[in-house]
C-alpha positions as CSV (number, residue, x, y, z in Angstrom):
1,M,83.5,5.9,-81.6
2,T,81.1,8.5,-80.8
3,S,77.1,8.0,-80.8
4,T,74.5,10.9,-80.6
5,A,71.1,9.9,-79.3
6,T,68.1,12.0,-80.3
7,A,64.9,12.0,-78.7
8,A,61.7,11.8,-80.6
9,P,59.5,14.7,-80.3
10,E,56.6,14.1,-78.1
11,E,53.4,14.3,-79.7
12,P,50.7,16.6,-77.9
13,E,47.8,15.2,-76.1
14,P,44.6,15.4,-78.1
15,T,42.5,18.3,-76.8
16,V,38.7,18.2,-76.0
17,T,36.4,20.9,-77.4
18,V,32.9,21.2,-75.8
19,T,30.3,23.3,-77.6
20,E,27.3,24.3,-75.8
21,T,24.3,25.1,-77.8
22,E,20.7,26.4,-77.1
23,T,17.6,26.2,-79.2
24,E,14.6,28.5,-78.7
25,K,11.4,28.0,-80.6
26,V,9.8,31.4,-81.5
27,T,6.3,31.9,-82.8
28,A,5.1,34.8,-84.7
29,T,1.7,36.1,-85.6
30,A,0.8,38.6,-87.9
31,T,-2.6,40.3,-88.0
32,V,-3.8,41.8,-91.5
33,T,-6.8,43.9,-91.7
34,V,-8.7,43.9,-95.3
35,T,-11.0,46.8,-95.9
36,R,-12.8,46.7,-99.1
37,E,-14.2,49.7,-100.9
38,A,-17.8,49.6,-102.2
39,E,-17.9,48.9,-105.9
40,E,-19.3,51.6,-108.3
41,D,-22.7,51.2,-109.5
42,S,-22.3,50.5,-113.4
43,S,-25.7,52.1,-114.0
44,S,-24.9,55.4,-112.7
45,G,-24.2,56.8,-116.2
46,G,-20.7,58.1,-115.5
47,G,-19.9,57.4,-119.0
48,G,-16.3,56.4,-117.8
49,S,-14.3,54.2,-120.1
50,S,-12.6,52.4,-117.1
51,V,-14.6,49.5,-117.4
52,G,-12.3,46.4,-117.4
53,G,-9.5,48.0,-115.5
54,G,-7.5,49.2,-118.3
55,G,-4.6,46.8,-117.6
56,S,-4.4,47.8,-114.0
57,S,-1.7,45.7,-112.0
58,S,-3.4,46.5,-108.8
59,G,-6.5,45.2,-107.3
60,G,-7.1,48.2,-105.4
61,G,-7.5,48.6,-101.7
62,S,-4.6,49.2,-99.0
63,V,-3.3,45.7,-99.0
64,Y,0.1,45.1,-100.8
65,Y,2.0,41.8,-100.9
66,R,5.7,42.2,-101.9
67,N,5.9,38.3,-102.8
68,C,3.6,35.3,-102.7
69,S,5.2,34.2,-99.4
70,E,3.7,37.3,-97.7
71,A,0.3,36.7,-99.5
72,R,0.6,33.0,-98.3
73,A,1.5,34.1,-94.9
74,A,-1.5,36.4,-94.8
75,G,-3.8,33.3,-96.0
76,A,-4.6,35.3,-98.9
77,A,-3.1,33.3,-101.6
78,P,-4.0,32.6,-104.4
79,V,-5.0,36.3,-105.1
80,R,-7.5,36.9,-107.8
81,R,-7.2,40.0,-110.1
82,G,-9.6,42.7,-108.6
83,A,-9.1,41.3,-105.2
84,P,-7.3,43.4,-102.5
85,G,-3.5,42.7,-102.6
86,Y,-3.4,41.5,-106.1
87,G,-0.6,42.6,-108.3
88,S,0.6,41.7,-111.6
89,H,4.1,40.7,-109.9
90,L,2.2,38.0,-108.2
91,D,0.8,36.6,-111.5
92,R,3.5,34.8,-113.3
93,D,1.5,33.3,-116.1
94,G,-0.8,36.5,-116.5
95,D,-4.3,34.4,-116.1
96,G,-5.6,36.8,-113.4
97,V,-4.6,34.7,-110.5
98,G,-1.7,35.4,-108.4
99,C,0.4,32.9,-106.3
100,D,-1.6,30.2,-107.8
101,W,1.5,27.9,-108.0
102,G,3.9,26.3,-105.7
């Protein structure tokens, strides 16, 4: 009689993996300068029909916020119609006050 012996395959040893991470805290500061233009004197008799803004989506000035996150970061929220930085895209409910939610 002939017998054959087979050795069981050896299990590999478990490997240890070490991952090193580093965390850095970063602080960013943004400075926004807002310059308001003087309002026109309504008694100047310009005869203009622009009273009320005619549905303009901009509050004027040189400030523009792409979204409410930018307005909040600049400390400008809520932004009211006529104020620098106001835009209809910031006023979801059309009540004249942008970024007044959330």
